[in-house]
N, C-alpha and C positions, 0 to 999 in steps of 0.2 A: 504494500500500500504506500502511495506517495505521501509526502509530508503535508500537502494541502488537504488531502482526504483525512489525514489524522487530525489536523487542526480544526476541521469542520465538526469533529466530534466533541470538541470542548463545549461544556455547558455555557449558556449565556449568563452573564453576571447578574442580570435582573432575576433570573430564576434562582440562582444560588442565594441571593439576598433575601428571598422570601422564606427560606428554610428557618423554622422556629428555633433550631439549635443555636442560631447566631444571635438570638434576641438578647443574650447576655452581653453583647458588645454594643457600644454606642453606634448610632447610624453612620457618623462620619468615619469612625475607625473601621466599621464593618465594610464600607464601600472602598476605602483606601487599601485595606489589607486584601480584600478579594481581588482587586486590580493587580496588586503586587504578585499574589499567588498565581493568577492566570497568566500574567506576563512571564513569570519564571518558567511555567510549564511550556508556554509557547517557545521560549528561548531554548529550553532543553530539547524540544522536539526538532527545532531547526538545527541544533548542534548535534543531532543524532544521539543525545544522551537518553532520550525516551523514544520508544518506538510504538507505544500505545498510550492512550489517554488514561490517567488515573481514574478510578471510580469516583462518583460524586461524594461518597462517604470519605474517601481519602482526601479529596480536595477540601471538603468542609472541615475535616480535622486539621489540615494545614492552616486554613483561615482562622479557625478558633485558636489554635496554638499561637500563631503570630499576633493575632488581635489581642489576646490576653497578655502577651508580653509587652505590647505597646501601650496597653491601657494602664499599666502599673508603673509607678515610679520606682518601687522596690520589689524585689522578688526573692522568695526564700530559696536557699540553695543547701545542698548537702556538702559540708566542708570535709573533704577526704584528703586534704593536703598534709595534715599532721601539724599545721601551724595553729596553735591554740588561739592566739590573739591576732588573727589575720586582719590587718587594717582594711584591706580592700573588700573583705567579706563582713565587715561590721564589728570587728573586735569581739568584746565579751557578750556571749548570749546570756540573757537574764535567767535567774532561777524561776521556776514555774510560778511559785506564789507571788513573786515580785511582779511578773507580767500580769497576773490576775488582779493584783492590787492596783496597778497603774491603769488597767482597763476599767476597773470599777470607778476610779476617780474621774476617768474620762467620760463616763456615762451619766454623771450627775454633778450637781454643785458640791463644793467642798469648803472647808474652813481655811482656804489658802491665805487670806489676810483678814480673818474674822476671829474676834475673841468671844468665845461662847459665854465666858463669865461676865464680861462687862457689856456685851452687845455692841461693842465698838470695833474700830479697826485693830487688827492684830498684826503680828510679824510673820512673814512667810518663812523666815529662817529659824524661828524660836525652837520648834521641836527638833529640827534637823541639827541645829547647833548643840542642843543638849545631848543628842545621840553621839555626835562627833567628839565632844569634849569628854564624855563618859568613857568612850572606847579608847581614846588616845592620851588622855591626861593633859590636853592643851587647855589654856585658859579660855579661849574663844575660837569661833570658827565661822567661816563664810563659804558659800559655794556659788560658782558661776558656771557658764555653759561648757567650758573645756579648760585644759590646763594652760594653753597658750593665753587664754583670756585671764586666767588667774595670775600668771606672771606679769602680764601687761597691767592689770589693776594694781598689783603690789608695787610695781615700779612707778606707776603714775601717781599713786597716793603717797608713797614714802620717799621717792628719790628724784622727782622731777627737778631739773636744774642742777642737780648735784652729780658727783662722780660715783660710779658703781665699780668696785674693784673685783675682778674675776681672773682666775688663772687661765692662761692661754690654752691649756689642755682641756678646758671645760667649755670652750666656745662652740657648743654643739649645734648640729642641725638635726631636727626631727622631721622626717618626710621632706617635702620640697618647699615648704612655706614657713617653717618655724626655725629661725636662726637666732641664737642668743644676741649677737650684736644688733641685729635689726629690731628685735623686740625691745631692747634697752633704749635704742634711739626713739622708737615709737612711743615709749613711755616717758619721753622728755628728759631722760637721763643721759649722762656721758659715760661711755665705756672707758675704763682704765684697766688695760691688760697688764698682767704680771707674770713673771716666770717664763719658761719655755714650754713647747708643746708637751714634752715628756717629763718636765721637772719644774716644780714650784716649791719655794722655801718660805718659811714664816717671815724671814727678813725681806723677801720680795714684796709681801703685802705691807709690812710695817713701813718700808721706805717710801711708799707712795701715799700714805694716809696724810691728808692735810685738811685745811679749813673747809674745802669744798667737797670732801668725801661724805657721801650720804648713806652708804651701806657696803657691807661685804656680801658678795653673792657666791654661793657654791652650787654648782650644777652637777647632778649625778650623771655620769656617762652611761645612760641606761641602754643605749643601742650600739655601743662599741666598747672596746677595752684596749688600753695601751699596755703592752707587756715589754719586758726587757729592762733596760736601765730607766727606771721611773722613780719619781719622788713627788709626793703630794703632802700638803699640810693636813694633819688630822683634825677632826671636828673639834676636839677639846681645845686645841691650840687656837683655832680660829675663833671659838667662843670667847676664850680669855682675851684675845686681841680685840675683839669687837667690844667687849665689856670695858676694857681698859680705855678705849677711845669713845665710849658711849655711842656706839654705832649698832644698828640692827644687823643681825646675821640672818640672811635670807638663804633658804635652801630649796632649789628646784629639784625635787625628787623624781618627777616624771611618773614612774610606775605606781608606787603607792601600795606596798604590801602591808597588811595588818597581821599576817601570819608569816613566820620565818620559812622562806622557800629556798634560800641560797645564802651562803656566807658572803657572796658578792652583792647581795641586795639588802640594804638596811631596812628595818621595819619602821613604820611611822612612829610607833610608840617609843622606840629607842632613840630616834632623832629628837623627839620632843623632850624626852628625859635628858638627852645630851646637851640641852641648852639652846637649841635653834629658836630664834625669835619669831620667824615666819617660815612656814613650810607649805609648799604647793605640790599637788600631785593629781593624777587623773583618776576619774571614777570608773572608766571602762577598760582599764588594763588589769593589773594584778588584784585590784579590789573586786573585780567581777561584777560591776554594776553598770549603770547607764553612762553615756558620755557626760562628763562633768569635770569642772576644775575645783578642787577642794583646797581651801586655804585655812591653815591652823596657825595659832600663835598667841602672842601676848595680847591681852584685852585692849590696851590703849592703841596698839598698831592696827588691830582688826577694826576698831571703831573708826579710825581714819579712812579705811577702805570703804566701810559701810556708808560713810557720808560723802564719798567721792561721786561726782556726777556720772562717771563711767560705770559704776556698779549697776545702775538701773538698766543701762544698755546691755550689760553682760549677764544679768541674773537669769536663773533657770526658770523654765515654765513649770506648770503644776504637774505634768506627767513625769518629767525628769525628776522633780523633787520627790514625787511619790515613789518612783522606782528606786531612787537612792536611799530614801528612808527605809523602805522595805528590805533592801539589801543589807543595810547597816544593822537592822534588827536581827538578822540571821547571825551576825558576828557576836551577839551576846553569848553564844556558846560556840567556841572556836572549833571544837570537834565536829559539831553539827555543820559549821560553815564549810569545812573541808568536803563534806558529802553533798551538801545541798546547793552550793554555788558552783555552777558548771565549770568555770575556769579553774577553780581550785581542785575540783574532782578530776579534771583532765590532766592537770599538772602533777597530781600526787597519786594517781592510780598505779597499782603495782604492775610489773611486767607480766606476772602470771595471769592477772585478769585480762590484760591486753591480748595475751596468747589465747585465752579462752574465747575472747571476742572474735579474733581472727579465724579460729577454727569454726566457730558458728557461722560466720559469713561464708567461709570457704565451702562448707557443706551445703549451704543454700545455693551455691553456684554450680552444683554438680551437673545440672542439666544444660549448662551453657556449652555450646559447641564452637568450633572454629577459633579457638583461643587457648593458648597455654596459660593455665592459671596455677599459681602456687602461693604459699605463705612465705614471706621473706622478712628477715630482720631489717630494721631501718632506724632512722633517728628523727624524732620530732623536735620542734622548737616552740618556745613560748611566743615569739613574734611580738608585734606591736611596740617595738622599741623597748623590750623588757628582757632581762636575763641574757644579755649578749654572750655569744660564744659558748652557751650552755646547750648541749644536746641531750635529749631524753630518749633512751632506748625504747623502741616500740616495734610493733609488727604491722605489716601491710599485706594486702592482696596484690600480687603482681599479675598484670595482664599483658600478654603478648599476642595480639590478634593475628590470625593466619591469612585473612583475606582483605585486610586494610592496614594502613600504617597506624602506628601508635598515636600520631598527632591527629589523624582522622577520627580515631576512636575518642580521643579527648574532646575533639570538637563536637562530635555527636552527643556525648554526655553533657556537654555545656548547653546544647540546644534543646534539652528535654524540658517538659513543662515544669518539672522539679529538677533543675540542673544539678549534676554531680561534678564537683570540682576536685580533680586529683592532681598529681604532679608527675611529670615525666622524668625518669632517671635511668640512664643507660639503656635506652631503647625499650623501656618498659613503662607502662602506666601504673603508678602505685596508688592504692587507696589505703591510706594510713587509718587504722581503726581507732586511734586515740581520739580523734576529733569527730568520729561518726557515732551517732546514737544508735543503739540496737533497734530502735523503732523504725529506722530508715533502711534496715537490711532488706526488707521485702521489696521496697522500691528499687534498690540497687540490683537485686537478683532479677526482678521482672524486666527492668530496662535493659540489662545486659543480654538477657535472653532475646528480647525484641531486636536488639541491634546486631548481635552476633549469631543468633540462631540457637535452636535447641533440638 
């Protein structure tokens, strides 16, 4: 059959758009997507990639799938990369009860800024501040929408017009938009670098302190580590130096762990106990909560930030506040937090349990054909600019398809209604079970059977 005869068998777009299964899509999306799908089929026929017209059901399925993808700003995915805090995939997944509580607050009115006792205006931070100070031992607390905003608010409120002293080895970049020198400048302060990239001494700090010095800033190198010939001033020395000159000691921690996960990662409680005047960290990294920038410190310093005009522009919305509060509530029992907060559970799970998960998924893939499948040892990472250079032993399902390339398989898995994101390593597609919930195993098994055959 010639190509023109095949093309004439394509259903008319108006006929397709009358199908009730497409009612879930908006009219404009439905029409645009149907045109794209039909155009793609025509192109495949003309290029000899198709020799028959797909059935109406197949065409409708393509329209539905593409339409639902375009109708959503965000889409749930299965993270099989083994990177727990994958920034591109949304970092920390919330605990189940945290998500439920935030949803409940979104469906109704709340006491966001209402005092039930007086019937007047209340403070949106009062309850959250009490939780943070009780958990960490800080005098006062504040929270904004992310850690970059937290650092910006601290510098703007405490250091504008003055010099901020920082070691050259701590002028970090997080991602592509947060660089310490630029944030200091944006906060209206002047950067005063000391020491060398790999070495800073107490005398380096002391020699530059003058009348215009407004703070000492220490930045935790949360996404890299310098090894070899290195030297840095410890926290106790910096604290004593700051107190000697009546300067605030500001610490940008970044990750923000409340539970000891690594000797390279200081806990929030230990830093507060160690004399830090202001401490900033993220809510959606090692804390395992929503995106937020948490600021702890001395009451008089936090009060200045609370009064600063920038605070209102950076403050959290009610859903983030609810999710953060519910996350902190879990930390009242640290053993419970390790089990109920997904990030902590994934980072602290035993290798034996990961092996059991891998065997369970492997057995569910027994019907998949045209692919070499095996369980392999691998390494997971914390990710999200946390616990740099630390790898966590794990297990993964290794996929080596026989009738397509590994990159083609990865692309097909990304194109699913519920995309599966793995990682390619040495011509294999790995699905690291550390970051995959067992409730998603059925989806993975079904989809691989559909793609590879059974």
